[in-house]
C-alpha positions in Angstrom: 24.5 145.5 107.2 27.5 144.2 105.3 27.9 147.8 103.9 27.5 149.2 107.4 30.3 146.9 108.8 32.7 147.6 106.0 32.2 151.3 106.2 32.7 151.2 110.0 35.9 149.3 109.8 37.1 151.0 106.6 37.5 147.4 104.8 36.7 145.9 101.4 35.7 142.7 102.8 33.4 141.5 105.4 36.2 139.3 106.9 37.9 139.5 110.3 40.7 137.4 111.5 40.4 136.2 115.2 43.0 137.2 117.7 44.5 133.7 118.1 46.3 134.4 121.5 50.0 133.5 121.1 49.6 132.8 117.4 48.6 135.9 115.7 51.3 138.6 115.6 51.8 141.7 113.3 52.7 139.4 110.4 49.3 137.7 110.2 47.2 140.7 111.2 48.9 143.1 108.7 48.5 140.3 105.9 44.9 140.0 106.6 44.3 144.0 106.7 46.4 144.2 103.5 44.3 141.6 101.8 41.0 143.9 102.4 40.0 142.4 105.6 40.4 143.4 109.1 43.2 141.9 111.5 42.9 141.5 115.1 46.0 141.4 117.3 45.9 140.1 120.8 47.9 142.2 123.1 46.0 141.8 126.5 48.0 141.0 129.5 51.2 142.8 128.0 53.0 145.7 129.5 52.0 149.0 128.1 55.2 149.3 126.1 54.7 145.9 124.7 51.1 147.1 123.7 52.7 150.0 121.8 55.2 148.1 120.3 53.0 145.6 118.9 50.7 148.3 117.5 53.6 150.1 115.8 55.1 146.9 114.4 51.6 146.0 113.0 51.2 149.5 111.5 54.7 149.5 110.1 53.5 146.4 107.8 50.1 148.0 106.8 48.4 151.1 106.1 45.0 149.7 106.4 43.0 149.5 109.6 43.2 146.7 112.4 42.1 146.2 115.9 43.6 145.3 119.3 42.1 142.7 121.2 41.5 143.0 125.1 40.6 140.8 127.8 37.9 142.8 130.2 38.2 140.3 132.9 41.9 141.5 133.8 43.2 145.0 134.1 42.9 146.4 130.6 42.9 150.2 131.4 46.6 150.9 130.7 46.5 148.8 127.5 43.2 150.5 126.2 44.9 154.0 127.0 47.7 152.9 124.7 45.4 152.1 122.0 43.7 155.4 122.2 47.1 157.3 122.3 48.3 155.4 119.3 45.1 156.0 117.3 44.3 152.4 116.8 40.8 152.2 114.6 39.1 149.6 116.9 39.5 147.4 120.0 37.9 144.0 120.3 36.7 143.3 123.9 36.1 139.8 125.2 35.6 137.5 128.2 32.7 139.5 129.8 31.1 142.8 129.7 32.5 146.0 131.3 30.5 149.1 130.4 33.3 151.3 131.4 35.8 149.6 128.8 33.2 150.5 126.1 32.7 154.1 127.4 36.5 154.6 127.7 37.2 153.2 124.1 34.4 155.3 122.5 35.4 158.4 124.3 38.8 158.0 122.9 37.5 157.7 119.4 37.7 153.9 118.8 35.3 151.7 117.2 34.1 149.0 119.8 33.6 145.3 119.0 32.3 143.1 121.7 32.3 139.4 121.8 29.1 137.6 123.3 27.8 134.3 123.7 24.1 134.9 123.8 21.5 137.4 122.4 20.8 138.8 126.0 24.6 139.7 126.0 24.3 141.4 122.6 21.7 143.6 124.0 23.5 144.8 126.7 26.6 145.4 124.8 24.5 147.5 122.2 22.9 149.3 124.9 26.5 150.3 126.5 27.5 151.6 122.9 29.2 148.7 121.2 29.6 149.2 117.3 30.0 145.7 116.4 28.9 142.4 117.9 31.1 139.3 117.5 28.7 136.3 118.1 31.0 133.4 119.1 29.6 130.2 118.7 30.6 127.0 120.8 32.5 125.5 117.9 35.4 128.2 118.3 38.7 127.1 119.2 40.6 128.8 122.1 38.9 130.2 124.9 35.1 130.0 124.5 32.8 132.3 126.4 29.2 130.8 125.6 27.7 127.5 125.0 25.4 128.0 122.1 26.3 126.7 118.6 26.8 129.2 115.7 24.1 128.1 113.6 21.5 129.0 116.6 23.6 132.0 118.2 24.1 134.0 115.1 20.3 134.5 113.9 19.2 135.0 117.5 21.8 137.8 118.0 20.8 139.3 114.7 17.3 139.5 115.7 18.4 141.1 119.1 20.4 144.2 117.9 20.5 146.8 115.1 24.4 147.0 114.8 26.2 144.6 112.5 26.7 141.2 113.9 29.8 139.3 112.9 29.8 135.4 113.0 32.5 133.5 114.8 33.2 129.9 115.5 33.4 127.0 112.9 34.0 129.0 110.0 36.9 127.9 107.9 36.0 128.2 104.2 33.6 129.8 101.8 30.7 127.5 102.7 30.9 128.8 106.2 31.1 132.3 105.2 28.0 131.9 103.1 26.3 130.1 105.7 26.9 132.9 108.1 25.8 135.6 105.7 22.7 133.9 105.0 22.0 133.6 108.8 21.9 137.5 108.8 25.7 138.1 109.8 27.2 141.2 108.4 30.8 139.3 108.1 32.7 136.6 109.6 35.4 136.2 112.2 38.0 133.3 111.1 40.7 131.8 113.5 41.5 128.1 113.1 42.0 128.3 109.4 44.9 130.8 109.8 46.9 128.3 112.1 47.6 126.7 108.7 49.3 130.0 107.4 53.1 130.7 107.3 52.2 133.9 109.1 51.1 132.2 112.2 53.4 132.2 115.0 53.3 128.4 115.9 55.4 125.3 116.2 55.5 123.1 113.1 54.2 120.2 115.3 50.9 122.3 116.2 50.5 123.1 112.6 50.6 119.4 111.5 48.2 118.5 114.1 45.8 121.0 112.9 46.2 119.7 109.2 45.7 116.2 110.3 42.7 116.9 112.6 39.2 115.7 112.3 36.3 117.7 113.6 35.9 115.2 116.6 39.4 115.9 117.9 38.9 119.6 118.8 37.3 119.1 122.1 35.6 121.5 124.6 37.1 121.4 128.3 35.8 123.5 131.2 39.1 123.7 133.0 41.8 121.5 131.5 44.5 124.1 130.5 43.8 126.4 133.3 47.1 127.5 134.5 47.4 131.3 135.0 43.7 131.6 133.7 41.1 129.9 135.9 37.4 129.5 135.0 38.0 130.0 131.4 36.6 127.1 129.1 38.4 126.3 126.1 38.6 124.1 122.8 41.7 122.5 122.0 43.0 119.1 120.1 42.7 116.0 122.0 46.2 114.6 123.0 48.1 112.6 125.5 47.5 115.3 128.2 43.7 115.6 127.7 43.4 111.8 127.3 45.2 111.1 130.5 43.3 113.6 132.4 39.8 112.4 131.1 40.8 108.6 132.1 41.5 110.0 135.7 38.0 111.5 135.8 38.8 115.0 134.9 40.4 115.9 138.3 40.8 119.6 139.2 44.2 121.4 139.7 46.1 120.1 142.6 45.2 116.3 142.1 45.8 115.7 138.5 48.1 112.8 136.7 52.0 114.3 136.2 50.9 117.6 137.4 53.4 120.4 137.2 55.5 118.2 135.2 58.0 120.1 132.7 57.3 119.0 129.2 59.0 121.7 127.2 60.9 125.0 127.1 59.9 128.5 125.9 62.2 130.5 123.6 63.2 132.6 126.6 64.2 129.5 128.4 61.3 129.3 130.7 59.5 125.9 131.4 56.3 124.7 130.1 54.4 122.7 132.5 51.7 120.0 131.7 48.2 121.6 131.8 49.4 125.2 131.1 47.7 127.6 129.1 50.3 128.2 126.5 50.5 128.4 122.6 53.9 126.5 121.3 55.6 128.9 119.1 58.2 128.0 116.4 61.1 127.9 118.8 59.3 126.0 121.7 61.3 122.8 122.5 60.0 119.6 124.1 56.7 117.6 124.0 54.9 119.9 122.0 52.1 117.7 120.9 51.3 117.3 124.7 50.7 121.1 125.2 47.6 123.1 124.7 46.8 123.1 120.8 44.1 125.4 120.6 41.6 124.7 117.6 38.0 125.1 116.5 36.0 122.2 115.3 36.5 123.4 112.0 39.9 122.0 111.9 38.6 119.1 110.1 38.1 121.1 107.0 41.6 122.5 107.1 44.1 120.5 104.9 46.6 122.8 103.4 49.0 125.6 104.4 48.3 128.9 102.5 49.6 132.5 102.9 47.1 134.5 105.0 46.1 136.8 102.0 45.3 133.9 99.9 43.2 132.4 102.6 41.2 135.7 102.8 40.7 135.8 99.0 39.7 132.2 98.7 37.0 132.2 101.4 35.5 135.5 100.3 35.7 134.1 96.6 34.0 131.1 97.3 31.5 132.6 99.6 30.3 134.9 96.7 30.3 132.0 94.3 28.0 130.0 96.4 25.7 132.8 97.5 25.3 133.4 93.7 24.5 129.7 93.0 21.8 129.5 95.9 20.0 132.6 94.4 20.0 130.8 91.1 18.8 127.8 92.6 16.0 129.5 94.6 14.2 129.9 91.2 13.3 126.2 91.5 10.9 126.9 94.6 7.3 127.7 93.7 5.9 131.1 94.6 
């Protein structure tokens, strides 16, 4: 399946970068693709011309393939048509299942990758024509669709479908990649680790928080940062905003402590309100530490800033070494 994944995506390494909404721009996506992996750029929610611009900017930085990430719970058709018109190699569909999205993408000649949170969802996606299944475990950062941990989810999905399965959630180093491949995954989908790369478009305060985080600080919330996107569970680092909300008993929107308080300013001058779903970029000002700092539980294993290409190379190299060592060690087991 690893060879099938690589052939389908036209890549050298079974390694994909997560879309990292707000943090992954053309620079990061191109760096991953140039390193032999497969970059994924989040362009959902953008006007058609901005989708087109994002694709063209990425293409200007790499001759290799990449994908565009689209949210099927919102109006995606214009953005998907742009992907088809621009000849993007693949689309990554997430946040639910829409057979028409798969049908439209495949009719336009695109490879289709679909995120799932269960084996049953994987079967449905495969039957609808998905070429690759992204099995996202509960450990993942940002918005998390399912509630099953990666260790349990990946083998269940692998057993349920006949297309390549990519493991997502909690993978930040060669050990995680090796484990995913041993569980039957054809490749890995890495997100949080890239937040500690110079190519990630995030504020220095956010990056420092990732570098200093423990695995316990990346908490799952059903509806904390739900401004502009309701009913979308997510995982982010514990901070002053979440602690105040938790002490208040996790009240819903409309009755939260300091709700609608302006805690920062966007580069375009717009306000950032407390509890807003917003990824703080390099030029965001204000109380950045109190904003939505998306992170997977693997943040506890992220300790150094490295170029994206080096991260790809290091993880793949270490995974290969670990798997080779395991194969040698297996000789100690009696027949």
